All heavy atoms as a GROMACS GRO file, in nm:
protein
  618
    1MET      N    1  -0.419  -1.677  -0.235
    1MET     CA    2  -0.283  -1.677  -0.188
    1MET      C    3  -0.249  -1.812  -0.124
    1MET      O    4  -0.142  -1.865  -0.146
    1MET     CB    5  -0.266  -1.563  -0.086
    1MET     CG    6  -0.126  -1.516  -0.077
    1MET     SD    7  -0.082  -1.375   0.028
    1MET     CE    8  -0.225  -1.284   0.063
    2ARG      N    9  -0.343  -1.865  -0.045
    2ARG     CA   10  -0.318  -1.991   0.024
    2ARG      C   11  -0.299  -2.106  -0.075
    2ARG      O   12  -0.208  -2.188  -0.058
    2ARG     CB   13  -0.432  -2.022   0.121
    2ARG     CG   14  -0.413  -2.154   0.192
    2ARG     CD   15  -0.522  -2.187   0.291
    2ARG     NE   16  -0.653  -2.156   0.239
    2ARG     CZ   17  -0.752  -2.107   0.312
    2ARG    NH1   18  -0.734  -2.082   0.438
    2ARG    NH2   19  -0.868  -2.082   0.258
    3ASP      N   20  -0.381  -2.112  -0.178
    3ASP     CA   21  -0.369  -2.222  -0.275
    3ASP      C   22  -0.236  -2.217  -0.350
    3ASP      O   23  -0.173  -2.320  -0.374
    3ASP     CB   24  -0.486  -2.219  -0.374
    3ASP     CG   25  -0.620  -2.253  -0.310
    3ASP    OD1   26  -0.620  -2.307  -0.197
    3ASP    OD2   27  -0.723  -2.225  -0.372
    4GLY      N   28  -0.193  -2.097  -0.388
    4GLY     CA   29  -0.065  -2.083  -0.456
    4GLY      C   30   0.051  -2.122  -0.367
    4GLY      O   31   0.146  -2.189  -0.411
    5ALA      N   32   0.045  -2.083  -0.240
    5ALA     CA   33   0.151  -2.119  -0.145
    5ALA      C   34   0.152  -2.270  -0.123
    5ALA      O   35   0.259  -2.332  -0.117
    5ALA     CB   36   0.130  -2.046  -0.013
    6ALA      N   37   0.035  -2.331  -0.112
    6ALA     CA   38   0.027  -2.476  -0.093
    6ALA      C   39   0.087  -2.550  -0.212
    6ALA      O   40   0.160  -2.649  -0.196
    6ALA     CB   41  -0.118  -2.519  -0.070
    7ALA      N   42   0.059  -2.502  -0.333
    7ALA     CA   43   0.115  -2.564  -0.452
    7ALA      C   44   0.266  -2.550  -0.455
    7ALA      O   45   0.339  -2.645  -0.489
    7ALA     CB   46   0.052  -2.502  -0.578
    8ALA      N   47   0.317  -2.433  -0.418
    8ALA     CA   48   0.461  -2.410  -0.417
    8ALA      C   49   0.530  -2.500  -0.314
    8ALA      O   50   0.637  -2.556  -0.342
    8ALA     CB   51   0.492  -2.264  -0.387
    9VAL      N   52   0.470  -2.516  -0.198
    9VAL     CA   53   0.527  -2.604  -0.094
    9VAL      C   54   0.531  -2.748  -0.144
    9VAL      O   55   0.631  -2.818  -0.126
    9VAL     CB   56   0.446  -2.592   0.037
    9VAL    CG1   57   0.479  -2.705   0.134
    9VAL    CG2   58   0.472  -2.457   0.102
   10GLU      N   59   0.425  -2.790  -0.209
   10GLU     CA   60   0.420  -2.927  -0.262
   10GLU      C   61   0.531  -2.950  -0.365
   10GLU      O   62   0.601  -3.052  -0.360
   10GLU     CB   63   0.282  -2.951  -0.325
   10GLU     CG   64   0.259  -3.094  -0.368
   10GLU     CD   65   0.118  -3.114  -0.420
   10GLU    OE1   66   0.023  -3.060  -0.361
   10GLU    OE2   67   0.104  -3.186  -0.522
   11VAL      N   68   0.549  -2.856  -0.456
   11VAL     CA   69   0.654  -2.867  -0.558
   11VAL      C   70   0.792  -2.868  -0.494
   11VAL      O   71   0.878  -2.949  -0.529
   11VAL     CB   72   0.641  -2.754  -0.663
   11VAL    CG1   73   0.763  -2.746  -0.752
   11VAL    CG2   74   0.515  -2.772  -0.745
   12LEU      N   75   0.814  -2.777  -0.399
   12LEU     CA   76   0.943  -2.769  -0.333
   12LEU      C   77   0.975  -2.899  -0.259
   12LEU      O   78   1.086  -2.952  -0.270
   12LEU     CB   79   0.946  -2.651  -0.236
   12LEU     CG   80   1.075  -2.633  -0.158
   12LEU    CD1   81   1.193  -2.606  -0.252
   12LEU    CD2   82   1.061  -2.519  -0.058
   13ASN      N   83   0.879  -2.951  -0.186
   13ASN     CA   84   0.904  -3.075  -0.112
   13ASN      C   85   0.930  -3.194  -0.204
   13ASN      O   86   1.009  -3.282  -0.172
   13ASN     CB   87   0.787  -3.106  -0.017
   13ASN     CG   88   0.787  -3.016   0.105
   13ASN    OD1   89   0.889  -2.961   0.144
   13ASN    ND2   90   0.671  -3.000   0.165
   14ALA      N   91   0.865  -3.194  -0.319
   14ALA     CA   92   0.883  -3.304  -0.414
   14ALA      C   93   1.012  -3.291  -0.494
   14ALA      O   94   1.060  -3.389  -0.552
   14ALA     CB   95   0.764  -3.309  -0.511
   15SER      N   96   1.073  -3.174  -0.492
   15SER     CA   97   1.190  -3.148  -0.576
   15SER      C   98   1.317  -3.218  -0.529
   15SER      O   99   1.410  -3.236  -0.605
   15SER     CB  100   1.216  -2.998  -0.586
   15SER     OG  101   1.270  -2.950  -0.463
   16GLY      N  102   1.325  -3.250  -0.402
   16GLY     CA  103   1.446  -3.309  -0.348
   16GLY      C  104   1.559  -3.209  -0.332
   16GLY      O  105   1.673  -3.248  -0.310
   17GLN      N  106   1.530  -3.081  -0.341
   17GLN     CA  107   1.634  -2.978  -0.332
   17GLN      C  108   1.661  -2.931  -0.190
   17GLN      O  109   1.754  -2.854  -0.168
   17GLN     CB  110   1.596  -2.859  -0.420
   17GLN     CG  111   1.593  -2.893  -0.566
   17GLN     CD  112   1.557  -2.773  -0.651
   17GLN    OE1  113   1.548  -2.661  -0.604
   17GLN    NE2  114   1.536  -2.797  -0.779
   18LEU      N  115   1.583  -2.976  -0.095
   18LEU     CA  116   1.606  -2.934   0.044
   18LEU      C  117   1.709  -3.026   0.108
   18LEU      O  118   1.711  -3.147   0.083
   18LEU     CB  119   1.475  -2.938   0.122
   18LEU     CG  120   1.367  -2.842   0.073
   18LEU    CD1  121   1.236  -2.866   0.146
   18LEU    CD2  122   1.412  -2.698   0.089
   19PRO      N  123   1.795  -2.972   0.193
   19PRO     CA  124   1.900  -3.053   0.253
   19PRO      C  125   1.847  -3.154   0.354
   19PRO      O  126   1.745  -3.130   0.420
   19PRO     CB  127   1.990  -2.950   0.321
   19PRO     CG  128   1.900  -2.834   0.348
   19PRO     CD  129   1.800  -2.833   0.236
   20ASP      N  130   1.914  -3.266   0.363
   20ASP     CA  131   1.884  -3.368   0.466
   20ASP      C  132   1.739  -3.411   0.470
   20ASP      O  133   1.681  -3.428   0.576
   20ASP     CB  134   1.926  -3.317   0.604
   20ASP     CG  135   2.074  -3.284   0.610
   20ASP    OD1  136   2.154  -3.355   0.546
   20ASP    OD2  137   2.109  -3.185   0.677
   21ASN      N  138   1.676  -3.423   0.353
   21ASN     CA  139   1.536  -3.466   0.345
   21ASN      C  140   1.442  -3.378   0.425
   21ASN      O  141   1.339  -3.423   0.474
   21ASN     CB  142   1.521  -3.612   0.388
   21ASN     CG  143   1.594  -3.705   0.296
   21ASN    OD1  144   1.589  -3.690   0.174
   21ASN    ND2  145   1.664  -3.803   0.352
   22ALA      N  146   1.476  -3.251   0.439
   22ALA     CA  147   1.390  -3.157   0.511
   22ALA      C  148   1.262  -3.134   0.431
   22ALA      O  149   1.259  -3.155   0.310
   22ALA     CB  150   1.463  -3.024   0.530
   23LYS      N  151   1.158  -3.096   0.499
   23LYS     CA  152   1.030  -3.065   0.435
   23LYS      C  153   0.985  -2.926   0.476
   23LYS      O  154   1.006  -2.884   0.589
   23LYS     CB  155   0.922  -3.166   0.476
   23LYS     CG  156   0.949  -3.308   0.429
   23LYS     CD  157   0.934  -3.318   0.280
   23LYS     CE  158   0.961  -3.460   0.234
   23LYS     NZ  159   0.970  -3.471   0.090
   24THR      N  160   0.923  -2.857   0.384
   24THR     CA  161   0.862  -2.728   0.411
   24THR      C  162   0.718  -2.753   0.454
   24THR      O  163   0.649  -2.835   0.395
   24THR     CB  164   0.865  -2.639   0.286
   24THR    OG1  165   1.001  -2.619   0.250
   24THR    CG2  166   0.798  -2.507   0.309
   25ILE      N  167   0.676  -2.683   0.557
   25ILE     CA  168   0.539  -2.698   0.610
   25ILE      C  169   0.469  -2.564   0.594
   25ILE      O  170   0.523  -2.460   0.631
   25ILE     CB  171   0.543  -2.739   0.758
   25ILE    CG1  172   0.614  -2.872   0.774
   25ILE    CG2  173   0.401  -2.744   0.815
   25ILE    CD1  174   0.645  -2.907   0.917
   26LEU      N  175   0.348  -2.567   0.542
   26LEU     CA  176   0.267  -2.447   0.526
   26LEU      C  177   0.185  -2.425   0.652
   26LEU      O  178   0.115  -2.514   0.698
   26LEU     CB  179   0.175  -2.460   0.405
   26LEU     CG  180   0.083  -2.342   0.376
   26LEU    CD1  181   0.164  -2.218   0.342
   26LEU    CD2  182  -0.012  -2.377   0.263
   27SER      N  183   0.197  -2.307   0.708
   27SER     CA  184   0.119  -2.268   0.825
   27SER      C  185   0.037  -2.146   0.785
   27SER      O  186   0.093  -2.047   0.739
   27SER     CB  187   0.212  -2.235   0.942
   27SER     OG  188   0.138  -2.192   1.054
   28VAL      N  189  -0.093  -2.151   0.802
   28VAL     CA  190  -0.182  -2.044   0.760
   28VAL      C  191  -0.241  -1.976   0.882
   28VAL      O  192  -0.285  -2.042   0.976
   28VAL     CB  193  -0.296  -2.099   0.670
   28VAL    CG1  194  -0.392  -1.989   0.630
   28VAL    CG2  195  -0.239  -2.168   0.548
   29ALA      N  196  -0.240  -1.843   0.880
   29ALA     CA  197  -0.299  -1.765   0.989
   29ALA      C  198  -0.379  -1.651   0.928
   29ALA      O  199  -0.343  -1.597   0.824
   29ALA     CB  200  -0.190  -1.710   1.080
   30ASP      N  201  -0.488  -1.614   0.992
   30ASP     CA  202  -0.576  -1.508   0.941
   30ASP      C  203  -0.577  -1.392   1.040
   30ASP      O  204  -0.612  -1.409   1.156
   30ASP     CB  205  -0.717  -1.564   0.924
   30ASP     CG  206  -0.813  -1.465   0.861
   30ASP    OD1  207  -0.770  -1.354   0.823
   30ASP    OD2  208  -0.932  -1.498   0.850
   31ASP      N  209  -0.540  -1.274   0.992
   31ASP     CA  210  -0.543  -1.156   1.078
   31ASP      C  211  -0.670  -1.073   1.058
   31ASP      O  212  -0.690  -0.972   1.124
   31ASP     CB  213  -0.420  -1.069   1.058
   31ASP     CG  214  -0.412  -1.010   0.919
   31ASP    OD1  215  -0.514  -1.005   0.847
   31ASP    OD2  216  -0.303  -0.967   0.880
   32ALA      N  217  -0.757  -1.115   0.968
   32ALA     CA  218  -0.885  -1.048   0.940
   32ALA      C  219  -0.867  -0.900   0.905
   32ALA      O  220  -0.958  -0.820   0.926
   32ALA     CB  221  -0.981  -1.066   1.056
   33CYS      N  222  -0.750  -0.863   0.855
   33CYS     CA  223  -0.718  -0.724   0.820
   33CYS      C  224  -0.732  -0.630   0.940
   33CYS      O  225  -0.759  -0.512   0.925
   33CYS     CB  226  -0.803  -0.674   0.703
   33CYS     SG  227  -0.755  -0.750   0.547
   34ASP      N  228  -0.714  -0.684   1.059
   34ASP     CA  229  -0.721  -0.606   1.183
   34ASP      C  230  -0.579  -0.586   1.237
   34ASP      O  231  -0.509  -0.684   1.259
   34ASP     CB  232  -0.807  -0.682   1.284
   34ASP     CG  233  -0.813  -0.609   1.417
   34ASP    OD1  234  -0.724  -0.632   1.501
   34ASP    OD2  235  -0.906  -0.530   1.435
   35PRO      N  236  -0.537  -0.462   1.257
   35PRO     CA  237  -0.400  -0.437   1.301
   35PRO      C  238  -0.363  -0.508   1.432
   35PRO      O  239  -0.254  -0.563   1.443
   35PRO     CB  240  -0.395  -0.285   1.319
   35PRO     CG  241  -0.503  -0.232   1.230
   35PRO     CD  242  -0.609  -0.338   1.230
   36ARG      N  243  -0.453  -0.509   1.528
   36ARG     CA  244  -0.422  -0.577   1.656
   36ARG      C  245  -0.408  -0.727   1.636
   36ARG      O  246  -0.320  -0.790   1.694
   36ARG     CB  247  -0.530  -0.546   1.760
   36ARG     CG  248  -0.521  -0.406   1.813
   36ARG     CD  249  -0.616  -0.386   1.929
   36ARG     NE  250  -0.658  -0.248   1.926
   36ARG     CZ  251  -0.784  -0.208   1.923
   36ARG    NH1  252  -0.882  -0.294   1.927
   36ARG    NH2  253  -0.813  -0.080   1.918
   37GLN      N  254  -0.497  -0.781   1.557
   37GLN     CA  255  -0.489  -0.925   1.531
   37GLN      C  256  -0.365  -0.958   1.449
   37GLN      O  257  -0.304  -1.063   1.466
   37GLN     CB  258  -0.616  -0.971   1.458
   37GLN     CG  259  -0.641  -1.119   1.470
   37GLN     CD  260  -0.782  -1.155   1.429
   37GLN    OE1  261  -0.874  -1.077   1.441
   37GLN    NE2  262  -0.799  -1.278   1.381
   38ALA      N  263  -0.325  -0.867   1.361
   38ALA     CA  264  -0.204  -0.888   1.281
   38ALA      C  265  -0.080  -0.896   1.369
   38ALA      O  266   0.008  -0.979   1.346
   38ALA     CB  267  -0.189  -0.776   1.178
   39VAL      N  268  -0.073  -0.811   1.469
   39VAL     CA  269   0.040  -0.815   1.562
   39VAL      C  270   0.040  -0.947   1.639
   39VAL      O  271   0.144  -1.010   1.656
   39VAL     CB  272   0.037  -0.694   1.658
   39VAL    CG1  273   0.135  -0.710   1.772
   39VAL    CG2  274   0.066  -0.566   1.580
   40ALA      N  275  -0.078  -0.992   1.681
   40ALA     CA  276  -0.088  -1.120   1.751
   40ALA      C  277  -0.044  -1.235   1.660
   40ALA      O  278   0.028  -1.326   1.703
   40ALA     CB  279  -0.231  -1.143   1.800
   41VAL      N  280  -0.087  -1.232   1.534
   41VAL     CA  281  -0.047  -1.336   1.438
   41VAL      C  282   0.104  -1.331   1.416
   41VAL      O  283   0.171  -1.435   1.416
   41VAL     CB  284  -0.123  -1.318   1.304
   41VAL    CG1  285  -0.059  -1.400   1.193
   41VAL    CG2  286  -0.269  -1.356   1.320
   42ALA      N  287   0.160  -1.213   1.399
   42ALA     CA  288   0.305  -1.200   1.377
   42ALA      C  289   0.382  -1.254   1.497
   42ALA      O  290   0.482  -1.324   1.480
   42ALA     CB  291   0.341  -1.054   1.350
   43ASN      N  292   0.338  -1.220   1.616
   43ASN     CA  293   0.404  -1.272   1.736
   43ASN      C  294   0.396  -1.425   1.744
   43ASN      O  295   0.493  -1.492   1.777
   43ASN     CB  296   0.346  -1.209   1.862
   43ASN     CG  297   0.397  -1.070   1.884
   43ASN    OD1  298   0.515  -1.042   1.867
   43ASN    ND2  299   0.309  -0.979   1.922
   44LYS      N  300   0.280  -1.479   1.709
   44LYS     CA  301   0.262  -1.624   1.710
   44LYS      C  302   0.355  -1.691   1.609
   44LYS      O  303   0.423  -1.789   1.640
   44LYS     CB  304   0.117  -1.660   1.679
   44LYS     CG  305   0.087  -1.808   1.673
   44LYS     CD  306  -0.060  -1.832   1.640
   44LYS     CE  307  -0.094  -1.977   1.633
   44LYS     NZ  308  -0.049  -2.042   1.510
   45LEU      N  309   0.359  -1.637   1.488
   45LEU     CA  310   0.443  -1.697   1.384
   45LEU      C  311   0.591  -1.689   1.420
   45LEU      O  312   0.667  -1.782   1.393
   45LEU     CB  313   0.417  -1.630   1.249
   45LEU     CG  314   0.277  -1.651   1.190
   45LEU    CD1  315   0.261  -1.570   1.063
   45LEU    CD2  316   0.249  -1.798   1.165
   46THR      N  317   0.633  -1.579   1.480
   46THR     CA  318   0.774  -1.567   1.514
   46THR      C  319   0.812  -1.660   1.628
   46THR      O  320   0.924  -1.711   1.630
   46THR     CB  321   0.812  -1.422   1.548
   46THR    OG1  322   0.731  -1.374   1.654
   46THR    CG2  323   0.797  -1.333   1.427
   47THR      N  324   0.722  -1.685   1.721
   47THR     CA  325   0.754  -1.779   1.828
   47THR      C  326   0.756  -1.922   1.777
   47THR      O  327   0.821  -2.008   1.836
   47THR     CB  328   0.657  -1.767   1.948
   47THR    OG1  329   0.524  -1.793   1.904
   47THR    CG2  330   0.666  -1.631   2.012
   48GLU      N  331   0.686  -1.947   1.667
   48GLU     CA  332   0.686  -2.080   1.605
   48GLU      C  333   0.806  -2.097   1.512
   48GLU      O  334   0.819  -2.199   1.444
   48GLU     CB  335   0.557  -2.104   1.526
   48GLU     CG  336   0.435  -2.114   1.615
   48GLU     CD  337   0.307  -2.130   1.536
   48GLU    OE1  338   0.310  -2.126   1.411
   48GLU    OE2  339   0.202  -2.147   1.600
   49ARG      N  340   0.892  -1.997   1.506
   49ARG     CA  341   1.014  -1.999   1.424
   49ARG      C  342   0.984  -2.015   1.275
   49ARG      O  343   1.055  -2.082   1.202
   49ARG     CB  344   1.112  -2.103   1.474
   49ARG     CG  345   1.152  -2.078   1.619
   49ARG     CD  346   1.268  -2.157   1.667
   49ARG     NE  347   1.386  -2.153   1.586
   49ARG     CZ  348   1.478  -2.056   1.588
   49ARG    NH1  349   1.463  -1.955   1.667
   49ARG    NH2  350   1.586  -2.063   1.512
   50ILE      N  351   0.874  -1.952   1.230
   50ILE     CA  352   0.841  -1.948   1.089
   50ILE      C  353   0.951  -1.871   1.016
   50ILE      O  354   0.993  -1.765   1.060
   50ILE     CB  355   0.703  -1.881   1.068
   50ILE    CG1  356   0.594  -1.956   1.143
   50ILE    CG2  357   0.671  -1.866   0.920
   50ILE    CD1  358   0.566  -2.096   1.096
   51LEU      N  359   0.998  -1.923   0.904
   51LEU     CA  360   1.109  -1.861   0.833
   51LEU      C  361   1.066  -1.768   0.720
   51LEU      O  362   1.144  -1.686   0.674
   51LEU     CB  363   1.201  -1.969   0.777
   51LEU     CG  364   1.263  -2.060   0.882
   51LEU    CD1  365   1.347  -2.168   0.815
   51LEU    CD2  366   1.346  -1.980   0.980
   52LEU      N  367   0.942  -1.781   0.673
   52LEU     CA  368   0.895  -1.699   0.562
   52LEU      C  369   0.747  -1.668   0.583
   52LEU      O  370   0.670  -1.758   0.616
   52LEU     CB  371   0.913  -1.773   0.428
   52LEU     CG  372   0.851  -1.709   0.305
   52LEU    CD1  373   0.926  -1.581   0.269
   52LEU    CD2  374   0.850  -1.805   0.188
   53VAL      N  375   0.712  -1.543   0.565
   53VAL     CA  376   0.571  -1.502   0.573
   53VAL      C  377   0.533  -1.442   0.439
   53VAL      O  378   0.602  -1.354   0.388
   53VAL     CB  379   0.549  -1.398   0.686
   53VAL    CG1  380   0.406  -1.346   0.684
   53VAL    CG2  381   0.583  -1.459   0.821
   54VAL      N  382   0.423  -1.491   0.381
   54VAL     CA  383   0.368  -1.436   0.257
   54VAL      C  384   0.236  -1.371   0.297
   54VAL      O  385   0.143  -1.439   0.334
   54VAL     CB  386   0.345  -1.546   0.152
   54VAL    CG1  387   0.283  -1.485   0.026
   54VAL    CG2  388   0.475  -1.618   0.121
   55GLY      N  389   0.228  -1.242   0.289
   55GLY     CA  390   0.111  -1.168   0.338
   55GLY      C  391   0.163  -1.064   0.432
   55GLY      O  392   0.283  -1.042   0.436
   56HIS      N  393   0.091  -1.004   0.494
   56HIS     CA  394  -0.050  -0.989   0.525
   56HIS      C  395  -0.118  -0.920   0.407
   56HIS      O  396  -0.055  -0.845   0.336
   56HIS     CB  397  -0.067  -0.909   0.652
   56HIS     CG  398  -0.002  -0.974   0.772
   56HIS    ND1  399  -0.075  -1.030   0.874
   56HIS    CD2  400   0.127  -0.998   0.806
   56HIS    CE1  401   0.006  -1.080   0.965
   56HIS    NE2  402   0.130  -1.063   0.926
   57PHE      N  403  -0.246  -0.942   0.392
   57PHE     CA  404  -0.315  -0.897   0.272
   57PHE      C  405  -0.343  -0.747   0.273
   57PHE      O  406  -0.331  -0.681   0.172
   57PHE     CB  407  -0.446  -0.976   0.257
   57PHE     CG  408  -0.516  -0.951   0.128
   57PHE    CD1  409  -0.465  -1.000   0.009
   57PHE    CD2  410  -0.632  -0.877   0.124
   57PHE    CE1  411  -0.528  -0.976  -0.112
   57PHE    CE2  412  -0.697  -0.852   0.004
   57PHE     CZ  413  -0.645  -0.901  -0.114
   58CYS      N  414  -0.382  -0.692   0.386
   58CYS     CA  415  -0.418  -0.550   0.396
   58CYS      C  416  -0.304  -0.467   0.451
   58CYS      O  417  -0.235  -0.511   0.543
   58CYS     CB  418  -0.539  -0.533   0.488
   58CYS     SG  419  -0.683  -0.625   0.435
   59SER      N  420  -0.286  -0.348   0.398
   59SER     CA  421  -0.178  -0.262   0.449
   59SER      C  422  -0.200  -0.226   0.594
   59SER      O  423  -0.105  -0.210   0.670
   59SER     CB  424  -0.164  -0.137   0.363
   59SER     OG  425  -0.282  -0.059   0.368
   60SER      N  426  -0.326  -0.217   0.637
   60SER     CA  427  -0.354  -0.182   0.777
   60SER      C  428  -0.304  -0.289   0.873
   60SER      O  429  -0.276  -0.260   0.989
   60SER     CB  430  -0.503  -0.159   0.798
   60SER     OG  431  -0.576  -0.277   0.770
   61SER      N  432  -0.289  -0.411   0.824
   61SER     CA  433  -0.234  -0.517   0.908
   61SER      C  434  -0.087  -0.544   0.875
   61SER      O  435  -0.010  -0.583   0.962
   61SER     CB  436  -0.317  -0.646   0.895
   61SER     OG  437  -0.320  -0.689   0.761
   62SER      N  438  -0.048  -0.520   0.750
   62SER     CA  439   0.091  -0.544   0.710
   62SER      C  440   0.189  -0.453   0.783
   62SER      O  441   0.297  -0.496   0.822
   62SER     CB  442   0.109  -0.522   0.560
   62SER     OG  443   0.035  -0.615   0.487
   63ILE      N  444   0.151  -0.329   0.799
   63ILE     CA  445   0.243  -0.231   0.857
   63ILE      C  446   0.276  -0.264   1.003
   63ILE      O  447   0.394  -0.274   1.036
   63ILE     CB  448   0.189  -0.088   0.839
   63ILE    CG1  449   0.189  -0.052   0.690
   63ILE    CG2  450   0.271   0.013   0.919
   63ILE    CD1  451   0.111   0.072   0.654
   64PRO      N  452   0.178  -0.286   1.090
   64PRO     CA  453   0.215  -0.320   1.228
   64PRO      C  454   0.283  -0.456   1.241
   64PRO      O  455   0.374  -0.474   1.322
   64PRO     CB  456   0.084  -0.314   1.306
   64PRO     CG  457  -0.024  -0.317   1.206
   64PRO     CD  458   0.033  -0.267   1.078
   65ALA      N  459   0.244  -0.551   1.158
   65ALA     CA  460   0.307  -0.684   1.163
   65ALA      C  461   0.451  -0.677   1.115
   65ALA      O  462   0.538  -0.748   1.166
   65ALA     CB  463   0.228  -0.783   1.080
   66SER      N  464   0.478  -0.588   1.020
   66SER     CA  465   0.614  -0.579   0.965
   66SER      C  466   0.715  -0.536   1.070
   66SER      O  467   0.832  -0.573   1.062
   66SER     CB  468   0.617  -0.485   0.845
   66SER     OG  469   0.594  -0.351   0.885
   67ASP      N  470   0.671  -0.458   1.168
   67ASP     CA  471   0.762  -0.419   1.276
   67ASP      C  472   0.810  -0.542   1.354
   67ASP      O  473   0.928  -0.552   1.389
   67ASP     CB  474   0.695  -0.321   1.373
   67ASP     CG  475   0.668  -0.186   1.310
   67ASP    OD1  476   0.740  -0.149   1.215
   67ASP    OD2  477   0.575  -0.118   1.357
   68ILE      N  478   0.722  -0.636   1.377
   68ILE     CA  479   0.756  -0.759   1.448
   68ILE      C  480   0.855  -0.840   1.365
   68ILE      O  481   0.957  -0.886   1.415
   68ILE     CB  482   0.630  -0.845   1.476
   68ILE    CG1  483   0.522  -0.765   1.547
   68ILE    CG2  484   0.666  -0.973   1.550
   68ILE    CD1  485   0.553  -0.718   1.683
   69TYR      N  486   0.826  -0.856   1.236
   69TYR     CA  487   0.913  -0.935   1.150
   69TYR      C  488   1.049  -0.869   1.131
   69TYR      O  489   1.151  -0.938   1.124
   69TYR     CB  490   0.847  -0.957   1.013
   69TYR     CG  491   0.715  -1.029   1.021
   69TYR    CD1  492   0.602  -0.980   0.955
   69TYR    CD2  493   0.702  -1.146   1.094
   69TYR    CE1  494   0.481  -1.046   0.962
   69TYR    CE2  495   0.580  -1.212   1.101
   69TYR     CZ  496   0.470  -1.161   1.035
   69TYR     OH  497   0.351  -1.226   1.043
   70ALA      N  498   1.052  -0.736   1.123
   70ALA     CA  499   1.179  -0.665   1.104
   70ALA      C  500   1.272  -0.687   1.222
   70ALA      O  501   1.392  -0.710   1.204
   70ALA     CB  502   1.154  -0.516   1.083
   71LYS      N  503   1.218  -0.682   1.341
   71LYS     CA  504   1.301  -0.706   1.460
   71LYS      C  505   1.358  -0.847   1.458
   71LYS      O  506   1.475  -0.868   1.488
   71LYS     CB  507   1.220  -0.682   1.587
   71LYS     CG  508   1.189  -0.538   1.612
   71LYS     CD  509   1.100  -0.522   1.732
   71LYS     CE  510   1.050  -0.378   1.741
   71LYS     NZ  511   0.944  -0.363   1.840
   72LEU      N  512   1.276  -0.943   1.423
   72LEU     CA  513   1.322  -1.081   1.418
   72LEU      C  514   1.423  -1.101   1.306
   72LEU      O  515   1.524  -1.168   1.325
   72LEU     CB  516   1.203  -1.176   1.398
   72LEU     CG  517   1.240  -1.323   1.390
   72LEU    CD1  518   1.293  -1.372   1.525
   72LEU    CD2  519   1.122  -1.404   1.347
   73ALA      N  520   1.398  -1.042   1.190
   73ALA     CA  521   1.489  -1.058   1.077
   73ALA      C  522   1.626  -1.002   1.109
   73ALA      O  523   1.728  -1.062   1.073
   73ALA     CB  524   1.432  -0.990   0.953
   74SER      N  525   1.630  -0.890   1.177
   74SER     CA  526   1.759  -0.833   1.215
   74SER      C  527   1.836  -0.929   1.303
   74SER      O  528   1.956  -0.951   1.285
   74SER     CB  529   1.739  -0.701   1.290
   74SER     OG  530   1.684  -0.605   1.204
   75SER      N  531   1.768  -0.990   1.395
   75SER     CA  532   1.831  -1.086   1.486
   75SER      C  533   1.878  -1.210   1.411
   75SER      O  534   1.990  -1.256   1.428
   75SER     CB  535   1.732  -1.126   1.595
   75SER     OG  536   1.781  -1.233   1.670
   76ARG      N  537   1.793  -1.263   1.324
   76ARG     CA  538   1.829  -1.385   1.249
   76ARG      C  539   1.939  -1.357   1.148
   76ARG      O  540   2.026  -1.439   1.126
   76ARG     CB  541   1.707  -1.444   1.182
   76ARG     CG  542   1.616  -1.513   1.280
   76ARG     CD  543   1.517  -1.600   1.211
   76ARG     NE  544   1.431  -1.663   1.309
   76ARG     CZ  545   1.310  -1.706   1.283
   76ARG    NH1  546   1.260  -1.693   1.162
   76ARG    NH2  547   1.238  -1.764   1.378
   77CYS      N  548   1.934  -1.241   1.084
   77CYS     CA  549   2.038  -1.206   0.988
   77CYS      C  550   2.173  -1.197   1.059
   77CYS      O  551   2.273  -1.246   1.009
   77CYS     CB  552   2.004  -1.074   0.921
   77CYS     SG  553   2.126  -1.024   0.798
   78TYR      N  554   2.174  -1.137   1.175
   78TYR     CA  555   2.298  -1.127   1.252
   78TYR      C  556   2.352  -1.266   1.283
   78TYR      O  557   2.470  -1.294   1.265
   78TYR     CB  558   2.275  -1.049   1.381
   78TYR     CG  559   2.396  -1.045   1.470
   78TYR    CD1  560   2.502  -0.960   1.441
   78TYR    CD2  561   2.406  -1.128   1.580
   78TYR    CE1  562   2.614  -0.957   1.521
   78TYR    CE2  563   2.518  -1.127   1.661
   78TYR     CZ  564   2.622  -1.042   1.632
   78TYR     OH  565   2.733  -1.040   1.710
   79GLN      N  566   2.262  -1.356   1.326
   79GLN     CA  567   2.304  -1.493   1.358
   79GLN      C  568   2.358  -1.564   1.234
   79GLN      O  569   2.458  -1.632   1.239
   79GLN     CB  570   2.188  -1.571   1.418
   79GLN     CG  571   2.146  -1.521   1.555
   79GLN     CD  572   2.015  -1.582   1.601
   79GLN    OE1  573   1.956  -1.664   1.532
   79GLN    NE2  574   1.971  -1.541   1.717
   80ALA      N  575   2.289  -1.548   1.120
   80ALA     CA  576   2.333  -1.613   0.997
   80ALA      C  577   2.467  -1.558   0.950
   80ALA      O  578   2.554  -1.633   0.906
   80ALA     CB  579   2.227  -1.595   0.888
   81CYS      N  580   2.486  -1.428   0.962
   81CYS     CA  581   2.614  -1.368   0.922
   81CYS      C  582   2.727  -1.419   1.009
   81CYS      O  583   2.838  -1.439   0.961
   81CYS     CB  584   2.604  -1.216   0.929
   81CYS     SG  585   2.498  -1.144   0.803
   82GLN      N  586   2.700  -1.443   1.135
   82GLN     CA  587   2.803  -1.496   1.223
   82GLN      C  588   2.843  -1.637   1.180
   82GLN      O  589   2.960  -1.674   1.186
   82GLN     CB  590   2.753  -1.499   1.368
   82GLN     CG  591   2.732  -1.362   1.429
   82GLN     CD  592   2.860  -1.281   1.433
   82GLN    OE1  593   2.964  -1.331   1.467
   82GLN    NE2  594   2.852  -1.155   1.394
   83LEU      N  595   2.746  -1.715   1.133
   83LEU     CA  596   2.776  -1.851   1.088
   83LEU      C  597   2.860  -1.850   0.961
   83LEU      O  598   2.942  -1.938   0.940
   83LEU     CB  599   2.645  -1.927   1.062
   83LEU     CG  600   2.564  -1.963   1.185
   83LEU    CD1  601   2.432  -2.026   1.143
   83LEU    CD2  602   2.642  -2.059   1.276
   84LEU      N  603   2.838  -1.750   0.875
   84LEU     CA  604   2.909  -1.743   0.747
   84LEU      C  605   3.054  -1.697   0.762
   84LEU      O  606   3.137  -1.725   0.679
   84LEU     CB  607   2.835  -1.652   0.650
   84LEU     CG  608   2.700  -1.702   0.604
   84LEU    CD1  609   2.631  -1.593   0.520
   84LEU    CD2  610   2.711  -1.831   0.525
   85ASN      N  611   3.080  -1.624   0.868
   85ASN     CA  612   3.215  -1.569   0.886
   85ASN      C  613   3.310  -1.665   0.951
   85ASN      O  614   3.302  -1.751   1.015
   85ASN     CB  615   3.211  -1.439   0.965
   85ASN     CG  616   3.152  -1.328   0.882
   85ASN    OD1  617   3.168  -1.326   0.762
   85ASN    ND2  618   3.082  -1.238   0.946
   0.00000   0.00000   0.00000
C-alpha cells in the first residue's frame, strides 16, 4: 500500500495539476492492527491536518479510527460547503 501511495504522490506532484505549485506529502503511520493504536494514529493524523487517509489495513483498527475521521469530515465538509455558497 505504501509503495503505491508513494508512486501516486510522485506522479501527482510531477503533473503540475495542483494549484499554486502546491505539493502533496506522503505521511505513513502504523497502527499494528491494534484498535487502541489506530485511534491514536487517527487522532495524530487529524491534528496534523491530513486531508486523505488510505487504510487502515485491518477492520479491527479501521472501525474505531473511522469514528475519528467521520467527525472531522463532517466538520470539514461543513466548512467547505460554507465556502462554496
